[in-house]
N, C-alpha and C positions, 0 to 999 in steps of 0.2 A: 485535359491534358493526357494523354494517348502515354504511357510505359514507355517506350521511345523515351518523351519526353524528362522525364520522371528518374531514368539514366542517367540523360542526360545532365539535370540538374541538381547529381549526388555528384559525380564522377564526372561531366561528357566538358564540354564545349563550357555550357550556359556557371557550372561551379561556384560555386565565389569558396573561396582558399581562406584558410583560417579558424571556421563553421564546425561545431556541433554538433551529431543530426541524430535522433530519438529515434526507432521504432518500434515497436510495439506491437502484441498478438498475441491472442488465446493459439494458435494455431499455427506458428511454422510451419511446421505441414506441407499445409497448404499457398505455401506462398512458392513465386517464381522462383529458381534457383540464381538466375540474373543476378536479382534484387539482395538476397546475398551471398553472395560468393563473397572468396578471404579478395580484401581489398578495398572493397561496398562498405564487408561491416565487421572492425578489428576485436571487435568484446564482443562478446553473447555474455546476459548474467536472465539469469533465472532467478524471477520473485516469486519462492509462492507462498506457501500458509504461512502465516501469523506461531515462530514459534510461545513458550508462554511467556521468558524474558521478555519476547520481540511488543508479546503484547502489554507487558506489564512498564517495558519502557515511555509506548506511546502513552497511555496513561499516567505513568507519571510526568510524560512531558507537557503532553494538556491540559492540565489541572496548575501546571508552572501556574506562583506566580497571587495560584487564588488566600482566598481563608487559611487550605485546606493545607497548604505549604509554612505558614506563617508557623500554623499548632505545631504543627508537628504530625499535623496527624496523615498523611498523603499517601509516605510510604507503607505504613497498614492499610493503607487503603486498595493501591496497589498490589501491593499482595498478593489482599482477597483477593480483586481479575485473576494475576497469575494459576491459579489455585483452581476457578471453577472457569473457566479459559481454555477448552481441550485442546493437546497438543493439534498442529500443521490437521483446522476444521475449520480455518473463519483469514475472510481473506482479512489483512489491514485496514483495506482501501471499505470491509465490513461494519472492521470497528470500529472507525472513527468516525463510520456515522451514528450507531451505538453515540459512538459520546458526545457529537454535537448533538440529539437530540433533550439531554442535560448537559448543555454547554457551560450551567454554570454549576453545578448541584456534580455533583463527580458518591460525595456518597447515591444520592440515587439508582447514577448512571451502575454501581457496582452492587444492586442491591437490584436491580429488573437483568442485569449479566441473561438471566437462564432465556431471559424473553427470548436475544438476541442468540441462543447459543441451539435452545429448541424455543426455536418462536408456533406459535398461535394457529392450529386446527381454523380455515375459516372457513 
């Protein structure tokens, strides 16, 4: 596809009405101005690194419905995650990747959170 074809697909004769399109980048400054001009991109949102409350909420939602929620200990474990994860140091994707390693073990995910924060040197 050519760049002109991409722009045409976004808002030219080939564009479909009633569709949402999400563009993501780590380097907005490297995008051509024609691609992100007003009218093509109507809203910009910066997705930064995880805050402590966001990390806690992700943890609690990830393990919702498990045995630790049933026995009431999930909230305390999630509080432990918020205490040990540094503010604005990790992406939500990195935290979720860590939780995936311990999909059925929230206590172990908490106990090994330091490996995510300070990965061992190889």
